[in-house]
N, C-alpha and C positions, 0 to 999 in steps of 0.2 A: 032597495035590496040590501040585505045584510049578509056579511060573509059568515060562513059556518065553518068551524073546524071540527075535528073528530070529537073533542071534549064537549062542545055544545050539542052535537047530535046525540051523543050517548047519554048525556045527563037526563034526557026525557025518558029513557028506557030503564025501569027500575032494576032489571036483572043485571044490567051492565054498568050502571052508574058507579058501583063500588068495585068493579072488577078491574082487570088490567087491559081492557080494550081502549088503548090510548095510542097516540102516535109517538113512537120512539121513547117509551117510558122506561127504558133500561139502559144501563151503560156498563162498561168494563173498566176496572182499575187494574193496572199491571205494575208489579214491583219486580223488575227484572234485573239481571246483571248488567244490562246496557242502559238502564235508566228507569225512572218512575213515570208512568203515564196514567192520568186519571181522567175519568169521564170520557172515555174513548167511545165514540158511536160505532155501533155494529149493525150490519144489515140483518143478521140472524144469529141466534145462539141456540145450541142444543146441549142441554145439561144431562147428567146421568139420571137414570130412572129405571122402572121395572118393565119387563117385557114378559107377558104371559104366553108361554109356548102352548100350541094347540096340536091336537092330533085328529086326523080324520078317522072316524069310526065306521066300519062297514057293517052292514046288516042292521042298521038302525031304521026303525019305522018313523016316517015323518020327514020334515025338512031339515032338522038340525042334525048335522053329522060331524060338526067340529066340537071337540071337547077340550077344556083346559087340562093340562097335565103337569106343567112345570112353570115355576116363576123364576125367570132369569134376570140377572142384574145387568143392565146396559151401562157400561162404564165410560161411554164416549163423551168427550168434551170437545165440541166442534163449533168454531166461531167463523162466521163470514164477515169480513171487514170491507169497508168501502175503499176502493183504490183511488189514490189521489193523482193529480196531473203531474206533479213533480215528484220524482222518486226520492231525492235527497231529503232525509228527515221524515219521510212519509211512514205510515204504519207498515207498509210492505217492507221498507228498508229496516225498520225497527225489528220486525219479526225475523228477517234475514240475518241481521246482526246477532239476534238472540240465538238462532240456530247455530251460527258459527261459534258462539261462545261456549255452547255445551258439547260440541263435537270435538273429539280428540283424535286426530289422525294417527297417533302412535299407539292406539289401543287404550284400555282402561287406565286412567290416571287418577290420582287423588283429587279430582276436580269436583266431585259430587258435593262435598261439604262447602267448597268455596263458591260454586256457581249455581248448583241446582237447589240445595237445601234452603237458602234464603229467598228463593223466588216464590212469590205468591200472586194469586189473581183473585179478584172479587167481581162477581156479576151481581149488580144491584138492580132490583125491579122497583121502579117508582122514584120519587124525588126526595124521600126522607128516610130516616132510620127505622121507621115503623113497618116497612114492607119486607118482602123476601130478599135474602142475600145469600148467595153461595160464595164460600171462601175456600179456594183450592190451595193446598200447600205442596211444596216441592214440585212445582209445575214447570214444564218446558214444552216447546213446540216439537211434535214428532213428525208431522207431515205438513209441508207447505205445498199445497196442491198447485198444479199448473194453472196458469191464467188462460182462459179460453177467449180468443178474439174471434167473434162471429157477428154477423149482421143480425139485427133484430128489427121486427116490424114496429113495435111500440117502444116507448121510452123504457130503458132498463139501466140501472146504475152499473157502473164498472166495479166489480167486486173480486175478491180473492178469498180463499178458504184455508183454514188452518185447523189441524187436529192436534190437540194437546194431550199430554200424559201428565198424570198427577199421582201423588202418593196417598193423599187423604183429602177429604173435603168436609166442611161443616155447613149446615144449612140453618139460617137464622130467620125468625119471623118476629117482628116487633122488638128486635134487639135481643131476643132469647133464643138460645140454641135449641133446635127441634130435631136435628138429625146429624 
């Protein structure tokens, strides 16, 4: 009996062999005021994209009653990281320190240029420079969501989620900017 991994199973399927159906084939690089962290594994990442708003049309004959009417830009950058057993030096600790570095309890201060402007984040899909890469500039964590402690029936990783705010982003494919 041979062991199979996702790559071996997918290679026999022509439609998926060149796609992104792989196990953990993306990673996050963060260049923050509290340090540089590369190839950080993440449980899930949601990057910006388009949302086509629809409207329900009354008096339409047939089954189709929803029609597109507006293309909305979804600006959310949402990353779910794995929680580690020890908090000191963990990704949760890093994000928490990052939040504390951009928050100014005395109101607006000239901290933007020193703390927020140089912060960047990259989300790379695949193992080389020829795949997709999102590069976010002037990024910082906006919401560090509460950690839910609840029993589960099946194995589930211990995770936490962070919503980020950014000023701009670039999208690269094969090393060329496409958006």
